[in-house]
Structure formats: C-alpha cells, structure tokens
KEVEX-502916 format. One record per residue (C-alpha): x, z, y. Coordinates in Angstrom, 1 decimal. Each point is the difference from the previous one (the first is absolute). Last residue first. Example, Ala and Ser with C-alpha at 12.3 -4.5 7.8 and 13.67 -1.06 7.14 Angstrom:
// KEVEX-502916
<X: 13.7, Z: 7.1, Y: -1.1>
<X: -1.4, Z: 0.7, Y: -3.4>
//
This chain:
// KEVEX-502916
<X: 170.3, Z: 115.9, Y: 61.1>
<X: -1.4, Z: -1.3, Y: 3.3>
<X: -1.9, Z: -3.3, Y: -0.1>
<X: -3.4, Z: 1.4, Y: 1.2>
<X: -2.3, Z: -2.9, Y: 0.4>
<X: -0.4, Z: -3.2, Y: 2.1>
<X: -1.9, Z: -3.0, Y: -1.3>
<X: -3.7, Z: 0.4, Y: -0.1>
<X: -0.2, Z: -3.7, Y: 0.4>
<X: -3.1, Z: -1.7, Y: 1.4>
<X: -2.2, Z: -2.2, Y: -2.3>
<X: -1.8, Z: -2.9, Y: 1.8>
<X: -3.4, Z: 1.1, Y: 1.1>
<X: -3.6, Z: -0.8, Y: -1.0>
<X: -2.8, Z: 1.4, Y: 2.1>
<X: -2.1, Z: 3.1, Y: 0.5>
<X: 2.8, Z: 1.8, Y: 1.9>
<X: -0.3, Z: 3.3, Y: -1.9>
<X: -0.6, Z: -1.7, Y: -3.4>
<X: 2.8, Z: -2.5, Y: 0.6>
<X: 2.4, Z: 2.8, Y: 0.9>
<X: -0.9, Z: 2.0, Y: -3.2>
<X: 0.3, Z: -3.2, Y: -2.2>
<X: 3.3, Z: -1.1, Y: 1.4>
<X: 1.7, Z: 3.3, Y: -0.4>
<X: 0.2, Z: -0.4, Y: -3.8>
<X: 2.5, Z: -2.8, Y: 0.6>
<X: 2.5, Z: 0.5, Y: -2.8>
<X: 3.5, Z: 1.3, Y: -0.3>
<X: -0.3, Z: 3.2, Y: 2.0>
<X: 2.6, Z: 1.9, Y: 1.9>
<X: -0.8, Z: 3.6, Y: 1.0>
<X: 0.0, Z: 2.2, Y: 3.1>
<X: -1.5, Z: -2.7, Y: 2.2>
<X: 1.1, Z: -2.2, Y: 2.9>
<X: -2.5, Z: -2.9, Y: 0.6>
<X: 0.4, Z: -3.7, Y: -0.5>
<X: -0.4, Z: -3.6, Y: 1.3>
<X: -2.0, Z: 0.6, Y: 3.2>
<X: 0.1, Z: -3.2, Y: 2.0>
<X: 1.3, Z: -1.1, Y: 3.4>
<X: -1.2, Z: -3.4, Y: 1.2>
<X: 1.7, Z: -3.0, Y: 1.6>
<X: 0.4, Z: -1.9, Y: -3.3>
<X: 1.4, Z: 3.0, Y: -2.0>
<X: 1.4, Z: 3.3, Y: 1.2>
<X: 0.4, Z: 3.0, Y: -2.4>
<X: -1.2, Z: 3.5, Y: 0.0>
<X: 0.6, Z: 3.1, Y: -2.1>
<X: -2.3, Z: 2.8, Y: 1.1>
<X: 0.6, Z: 3.7, Y: -0.2>
<X: -2.2, Z: 2.1, Y: -2.3>
<X: 2.9, Z: 2.3, Y: -0.9>
<X: 2.6, Z: 0.3, Y: 2.7>
<X: 1.1, Z: 3.5, Y: -0.7>
<X: 3.6, Z: -0.9, Y: -0.9>
<X: 1.0, Z: -3.2, Y: 1.8>
<X: -0.5, Z: -3.5, Y: -1.3>
<X: 2.9, Z: -2.4, Y: 0.5>
<X: -0.9, Z: -3.7, Y: -0.1>
<X: 2.0, Z: -1.5, Y: -2.9>
<X: -3.3, Z: -1.1, Y: -1.7>
<X: -1.5, Z: 0.1, Y: -3.4>
<X: -3.2, Z: -1.8, Y: -1.1>
<X: -1.9, Z: 0.4, Y: -3.2>
<X: -2.2, Z: -1.8, Y: -2.5>
<X: 1.0, Z: -3.6, Y: -0.1>
<X: 3.6, Z: 0.6, Y: 1.0>
<X: 1.9, Z: 1.1, Y: 3.0>
<X: 3.7, Z: 0.9, Y: -0.1>
<X: 0.6, Z: 0.2, Y: 3.7>
<X: -2.3, Z: -0.3, Y: 3.0>
<X: 2.2, Z: 0.4, Y: 3.0>
<X: 0.5, Z: 2.8, Y: 2.5>
<X: -1.5, Z: 1.7, Y: 3.0>
<X: -0.7, Z: 3.5, Y: 1.2>
<X: -2.7, Z: 1.3, Y: 2.4>
<X: -0.6, Z: 3.7, Y: 0.5>
<X: -2.6, Z: 2.2, Y: 1.8>
<X: 0.6, Z: 3.7, Y: -0.6>
<X: -2.3, Z: 2.3, Y: -2.0>
<X: 2.4, Z: 0.7, Y: -2.9>
<X: 0.2, Z: -3.7, Y: -0.6>
<X: -2.6, Z: -1.7, Y: 2.2>
<X: -0.2, Z: -3.7, Y: -1.1>
<X: 1.1, Z: -3.6, Y: 0.3>
<X: 2.2, Z: -1.6, Y: -2.6>
<X: 0.9, Z: -3.6, Y: 0.9>
<X: 0.6, Z: -2.8, Y: -2.5>
<X: 1.9, Z: -3.2, Y: 0.7>
<X: -0.1, Z: -2.5, Y: -2.9>
<X: 3.1, Z: -0.4, Y: -2.1>
<X: -1.7, Z: 0.2, Y: -3.4>
<X: -3.5, Z: -1.4, Y: 0.3>
<X: -3.3, Z: 1.9, Y: 0.5>
<X: -2.9, Z: -1.4, Y: -1.9>
<X: -3.0, Z: -1.3, Y: 2.0>
<X: -2.9, Z: 1.1, Y: 2.1>
<X: 1.2, Z: 3.0, Y: 1.9>
<X: -2.4, Z: 2.8, Y: 0.9>
<X: -1.1, Z: -0.2, Y: 3.6>
<X: 1.2, Z: 2.8, Y: 2.4>
<X: -3.0, Z: 1.4, Y: 1.8>
<X: -0.3, Z: -0.8, Y: 3.7>
<X: -0.2, Z: 3.0, Y: 2.3>
<X: -2.6, Z: 0.1, Y: 2.8>
<X: -3.0, Z: -0.2, Y: -2.2>
<X: 0.3, Z: 3.3, Y: -2.0>
<X: -2.9, Z: 1.1, Y: -2.2>
<X: -0.1, Z: 3.7, Y: -0.7>
<X: 2.3, Z: 0.9, Y: -2.9>
<X: -0.2, Z: -0.6, Y: -3.8>
<X: 3.0, Z: 0.7, Y: -2.1>
<X: 1.2, Z: -2.0, Y: -3.0>
<X: 2.3, Z: 1.7, Y: -2.5>
<X: 2.7, Z: -1.3, Y: -2.3>
<X: 2.6, Z: 1.8, Y: -2.1>
<X: -0.4, Z: -2.2, Y: -3.2>
<X: -1.1, Z: 2.8, Y: -2.3>
<X: -1.7, Z: 1.9, Y: 2.8>
<X: -2.3, Z: -2.9, Y: 0.9>
<X: -2.2, Z: 0.7, Y: 3.0>
<X: -3.0, Z: -1.4, Y: 1.8>
<X: -2.2, Z: 1.2, Y: 2.9>
<X: 2.3, Z: 2.8, Y: 1.3>
<X: -1.7, Z: 1.0, Y: 3.3>
<X: 1.4, Z: 0.5, Y: 3.5>
<X: -1.9, Z: 1.7, Y: 2.9>
<X: 3.2, Z: 1.4, Y: 1.5>
<X: 1.2, Z: -3.0, Y: 2.1>
<X: 2.9, Z: 1.1, Y: 2.3>
<X: 0.6, Z: -2.3, Y: 2.9>
<X: 3.5, Z: -0.6, Y: 1.2>
<X: 1.3, Z: -1.3, Y: 3.3>
<X: 0.2, Z: 3.4, Y: 1.5>
<X: -0.3, Z: 1.6, Y: 3.4>
<X: -3.4, Z: -1.4, Y: 1.2>
<X: -1.4, Z: -0.3, Y: -3.5>
<X: -3.4, Z: -1.5, Y: -0.7>
<X: 0.4, Z: -2.7, Y: 2.7>
<X: -1.0, Z: -2.7, Y: -2.4>
<X: 1.3, Z: -2.4, Y: -2.6>
<X: 2.6, Z: -2.1, Y: 2.0>
<X: 2.7, Z: 2.5, Y: -1.0>
<X: -1.6, Z: 2.7, Y: -2.2>
<X: 2.6, Z: -0.2, Y: -2.8>
<X: -1.4, Z: 1.3, Y: -3.3>
<X: 0.4, Z: 3.3, Y: -1.8>
<X: -2.1, Z: 0.5, Y: -3.2>
<X: -1.0, Z: 3.5, Y: -1.0>
<X: -0.8, Z: 1.4, Y: -3.5>
<X: -1.4, Z: 3.4, Y: -0.8>
<X: -0.3, Z: 2.0, Y: -3.2>
<X: 2.5, Z: -2.3, Y: -1.6>
<X: 0.4, Z: 0.2, Y: -3.8>
<X: 1.8, Z: -3.3, Y: -0.2>
<X: 0.2, Z: -1.6, Y: 3.5>
<X: 3.7, Z: -1.1, Y: 0.0>
<X: 0.0, Z: -0.2, Y: -3.8>
<X: -2.6, Z: -2.9, Y: 0.1>
<X: 2.2, Z: -2.3, Y: 2.0>
<X: -1.7, Z: -1.7, Y: 2.9>
<X: -2.4, Z: -2.8, Y: 0.9>
<X: -2.2, Z: 0.5, Y: 3.1>
<X: -3.5, Z: -1.4, Y: 0.3>
<X: -2.3, Z: -0.2, Y: 3.0>
<X: 1.1, Z: -3.2, Y: 1.9>
<X: 1.5, Z: -1.4, Y: -3.3>
<X: 3.4, Z: 0.3, Y: -1.6>
<X: 1.4, Z: 2.7, Y: 2.4>
<X: 3.2, Z: 1.4, Y: -1.4>
<X: 0.8, Z: 3.6, Y: -0.9>
<X: 2.9, Z: 2.4, Y: 0.4>
<X: 1.0, Z: 3.4, Y: -1.2>
<X: 0.0, Z: 3.6, Y: 1.2>
<X: -0.6, Z: 3.4, Y: -1.6>
<X: -1.4, Z: 3.1, Y: 1.6>
<X: -0.3, Z: 3.4, Y: -1.5>
<X: -2.7, Z: 2.6, Y: 0.3>
<X: -1.1, Z: -0.4, Y: -3.7>
<X: -0.5, Z: -3.8, Y: 0.5>
<X: 0.3, Z: -2.1, Y: 3.1>
<X: 0.5, Z: -3.8, Y: 0.1>
<X: 1.6, Z: -2.0, Y: 2.8>
<X: 0.0, Z: -3.8, Y: 0.0>
<X: 2.0, Z: -1.9, Y: 2.6>
<X: -1.3, Z: -3.5, Y: 0.5>
<X: 1.2, Z: -3.6, Y: -0.6>
<X: -2.3, Z: -2.4, Y: 1.9>
<X: 2.0, Z: 0.6, Y: 3.2>
<X: 2.9, Z: -1.8, Y: -1.8>
<X: -1.8, Z: -3.4, Y: 0.2>
<X: -1.1, Z: -0.3, Y: 3.6>
<X: 3.1, Z: 2.1, Y: 0.8>
<X: 2.1, Z: -3.0, Y: -0.9>
<X: 1.8, Z: -0.4, Y: -3.3>
<X: 3.7, Z: 0.8, Y: 0.4>
<X: 3.0, Z: -2.1, Y: 1.1>
<X: 3.6, Z: -0.3, Y: -1.1>
<X: -1.2, Z: 0.2, Y: -3.6>
<X: -1.4, Z: -3.5, Y: 0.3>
<X: -3.1, Z: -1.6, Y: 1.6>
<X: -1.0, Z: -3.5, Y: -1.1>
<X: 2.2, Z: -3.1, Y: -0.1>
<X: -0.3, Z: -0.8, Y: -3.7>
<X: 0.4, Z: 1.8, Y: -3.3>
<X: 3.6, Z: 1.4, Y: 0.2>
<X: -1.0, Z: 2.4, Y: 2.7>
<X: 3.1, Z: 1.1, Y: 1.7>
<X: 2.1, Z: 3.1, Y: -0.6>
<X: 0.0, Z: 3.7, Y: -0.5>
<X: 0.3, Z: 1.7, Y: -3.3>
<X: -1.4, Z: 3.5, Y: -0.4>
<X: 1.2, Z: 1.8, Y: -3.2>
<X: -1.2, Z: 2.5, Y: -2.6>
<X: -3.5, Z: -0.4, Y: -1.1>
<X: -2.8, Z: 2.4, Y: 0.8>
<X: -0.8, Z: 3.6, Y: 0.4>
<X: -3.3, Z: 1.7, Y: -0.6>
<X: -1.8, Z: 3.1, Y: 0.9>
<X: -2.1, Z: 2.1, Y: -2.2>
<X: -3.2, Z: 2.0, Y: 0.1>
//
C-alpha cells in the first residue's frame, strides 16, 4: 500500500470564471460530507485514505488504499443521520465490499449500505479549463483537509491543479464549482494516466454514461 503526494504550490485568488466561490471560501458541508475516511487493515496494520460518494451506495477510492485489505471501514459524519453516537459525530461502516477494481489505473469502487442523508457528488459534465478553481478534499493521514488552487496545464486527457495534496491523501476528491453546483473532476491516485480507462469502470458501477474524471495527482518526489 502506498500513499501519494501531489503538486507543489497552493495559489490563492479569485475565480477567473465568473462570480462563484473562490479560494477564500470552501465547499459547504453538504458537499464535503460526501468525502469519507477509508481505513484498511492488513497483517495487523492499519492504513488510511479517502473516498468520495458517487451514488448512495458507491464510494470511489484509489486501489492501493484497499489493496490486500483483510478489512475495510468507511467513516462518515453522523450529523442529521441518527443518534448512533452520543459522544462522536462519526459513524464507522464495516460492511464494505470492493465491487470493482483496476490495479493498473489505481481505481477501486466500494459498496456500502445505502446512505440517504448525504448527497453524492455528481461527476462533472465538461472539460476543466485552465484558471478554474479546484478544491482538494480528503483525509491525508486520517485528518480532514481542504486545500484550494487553480486548474493549470490541462489538456484533452489530463488535468493538473495547484491545489496542494498532502502525503497520505490518496482517494481524495478534486471538486470544482459550475453553475450553482459542485462537481467531482478528479481523484488523487498514486499514478498519472494519460487516457480515460477509469470511465468504463465507473460507468459499469453506476449503470449510466459519465464524463471522464481525472486521476490527476501522483507521487512527484524524485
């Protein structure tokens, strides 16, 4: 199992594409609550990563965060869900199954019991443009984090962003705002790919066509 680290610089500023949110603000909890902490156990050791809710019962994550796991748990916020925890706002889901995986492209899709109180983050429906605001939301090393930056150096097959990605944040979501909605545009992985192999595995799990997301952050250390 590996952890990933992303690009090198966070730039703060205004959204050059309209009057939407900028890096002085963050996506609301109604969006960030759909990014979960993933914990996998193997050989008596625990490893943490992140995942994003893409349907009421499906979580997208990086393959290497759950590779070889003997047990996988997903931690979600319990606010407005139930009175499950009197002294904690986190519910631990342990009946988690890997229903799809692609080791080569570092993708896995987990199935969890259906959640109705948290809205999945919709996958975006158009190309990301240079200069658009991108937030990175995840749980690097088990701690919740939001960073912000700009899309930079995009092309037809990949997206880069100046939003800092902390070590251990694999499976974290890259989110942008467009026309009053927040969209999933990418996921942090341990590799960089130059084609959209992830599209087929996500479409098969969701049962509908999707626009390609970017598996865009990878280990850049020498």
